[in-house]
N, C-alpha and C positions, 0 to 999 in steps of 0.2 A: 492361596492363590489370590492375586488381585483382582478385584472388580472393575473392569473398565466400562460398565454399561453406562456410568454418568461422567466418565472422564472426556476432556477434549480430546478429539482425534486429529491426528496428522497423517496426512497421505504422502508417503515417500515414493517419488517418482525417479527411481535409479536403476540402471541396468547391470550395475556391478553388484552381484550377489553379496560378497564380503563386506562391501561399505554399506548397503541397505540393512544386513543383519546387525552391524555394528551401530548403526544410527536407530534401528528398533530397539536394540538393548539399552541404550543410554536413554531414549525417551520413554520407554516402559518403567525404566528405574525413576523416572520423575512424574509416573502416574499419568503419562498421555497414552492412548489408545493409539495403534498404528495399523496401517494398511500398505502394502508395497505392490507397485505397478512397474513392471520392467519395459514394456512397450509404450510408445508413445501415442499409438494409435487408440489404446484403450481409456485414455484418461479422461477425456471429455465426458463420454458416456458414463464413466464411474462417477465422477463430480455431480452430474445430474441426477444420478440414481441415488446417491448417497453422499451428500456434500459433507466434506471433512470441516473440521476448525480450521485447519491451516495445511498449506501444501508446501513440501520440499521438492522443488523441480529441477532436475538435472537438465542441462541444455542439450548435451551430446545424447540423443537417444535412438535406438532403433525404431523405424517405423515412421516417426514424425519428431522433429526438433522441439526443445523447450520453448523457443522464442515463439515459435507458430502456436504452441499450445496455450502459452500465455495471453497472446493476441486474441485467440478465441474465447479462453475464459473470461475475460474482461468485457466481452459482449453480452454475458448474461449474470456474471457473477462478482462480488466484491470479496470473496474469501481471500484471506492474507496469503500471499505467495513469496517464498524466500528461495532464490536461484542458487543452484549449486553449479559452479562452473570451473574449469580449468583453463578457461580461455580469459586472460588477466587483463587484457588491454582496456583501456577506458571507454573506447567506442562501444565494445559488447555490453560493459557494465550499464552505460547510460543508457543504450537501447532497450536492456531489460528493464530498467526503471521507467522508461518511458511507454513501454507497453503495458504498465501498470504493476510491476512487481514491487514489493514492500521493503526488500532487503535482498543482499547477496552474498554468498560466502564463496571464498576462492579455494580450490583445492590445490595441494593438500591441505586438510583442515583438521581442526582436533574436534571430536564430536562433542566434546563440553563445550565448545565455542557455538556448534549449531544448536545445542539444547539452550544454551542462553540466550541466543537470537530469538528462538521460538517462544521462550519464555517471557522476554521483554515484548515481543509484539502481542502475545496473549494477554500481558497485562495491561497494554494499551487499549486492547479491544474491550476488556474488562471495565477500565475505567471509563471509556465511552458509555458502556453499557449502564453503570452506576450512576451516571450523571444526570439521567433523566432526559426529559425533552428540552430543547432549546430552541427558541425563536428568535430571529433576528428583531431588534428594536430599531425604527418601527416595523409594524407587521408589513407595512406597504413595501419594505424593500424585496419581499418576495421569497426569501430566503427561510427554510426550515429545516432544521437537523433533528432526525429522531435517533438518538443514540441507542435507545432499547432495541431497535430494529435495525441498527446500522445502516440507515438510508438517509439522505439528504435531498431537497429537491428546490428547485428554483422555480417559481410562477407556478406551482403546482405540479411540476414535470419531474420525474424522478432523474437524478443526475448518474446514478450508477457508479458511486465512488467506492474506491477502495478504502480499508479503514485508515490508512495513513493520509489519503486526500480529504475523508470526513475530519479528521483532527486537525488539518492543515486549514481547512475551510473554517471551522469552528475557532481557531486561534485568530485568523484574520478577522471573521466577523464579530468577536468579542470587542475590538476597537476600531471599527470601520471609519475611515478616513484617516487613521493615523498609520505611519510608518512603522512595519515590523522588521527589524534587522535579520539578516540571514543568520547571524550567530543566535539571537533569540529563538528563531524558528528551529534551528539545529537543536538548542537545549530542550525546546518543549517537544519536539518530534522524536528525539532519540534519548531515552531517559536512562540508557545504560552506560552513558558517558564514553563511548568510543568516538574516535576520530572519523568523522565524516565529511567528505568534500562539500565545499558550497554548492558545486555542479548537482550534487543529489538533490538538494533543495530545488534548485533551479528546474530540473526534470520533474519533480511533482508538482511544482506551480504550473508547469507547462502544461502537464496533463489536465490539473484541475482548471486552468483558464481556457482550455479546449471545450472541456464539457461544459461550462458555464455559457461560452459563446453559442454552443450548439442550440441552447435556449434563447439566448438574447445576442443574435449575430451583430446587431449594430450598437453594443454596449461592451467595452472592455473593462469588465468588472475588476480585474487585477492589475494594477499599474507597478511597472518595474522602475523603482527609483535608482538611477545610475549610481553604484558605488556603495549603496546603502542597504536597500532590501526591497520590500513590497508593501502595497496599500491597498485595502479592499474599498473601491468606490461605488456606494450603493445607488448613486446617481450618475448618469453619465456625464463625462467630462470632455471638454475640448482637448485636443491635443495640445501640449505645452512642451516647454524646453526641459522639465525636470524628469519627465517621464521617458523611459526607453523600454519599449516591449521587446521579450524575447521572441 
């Protein structure tokens, strides 16, 4: 019998018993511990009491829908979330990302694909954990990223970032003042080489910008360079013609 006591845990929030059982079998075959919740009303209390390593979150749930759950999760937790959805239009996908989801998989899907997505996100989380503590240079920038604890702060205030937002901030912060193209950010954020739309990066940048501006409301730290990408400005800049903020 496999010992799951030290295995990363995946919370499967899915009300279709056959599908949740199938995901459980595939995840456990890859040495993930699993728990299944079928009622949306039970998710928040469960996460608060026993935080998992990652959440697979269906959108259409009895009791409470997945988007509402994701919105509340992001008020207190940065646990990675992969949305499972049969609603394939772009608006729903982007809405899930803007609420703080790290990825999405459209139904019908292969359970092998879901496991691959889970493993890819866990690799990124582990890579952040193994990188040690990073602080921006100069220290007066006010940015600090503690990848061991999966937290980031600005001017000493916790930003409550998701793992992918921490990775995005670390990428932009590694070359402040220089433009990072969308293609470069896509390659660095998604290391499993799948096709991801530019709008996905835009959604993550929008979330990160909002959280930074909550701390510095008079300083837009992430500049959108039209047709190119994004730049992190550590010092407030006057508006100019090259910047176009989302």
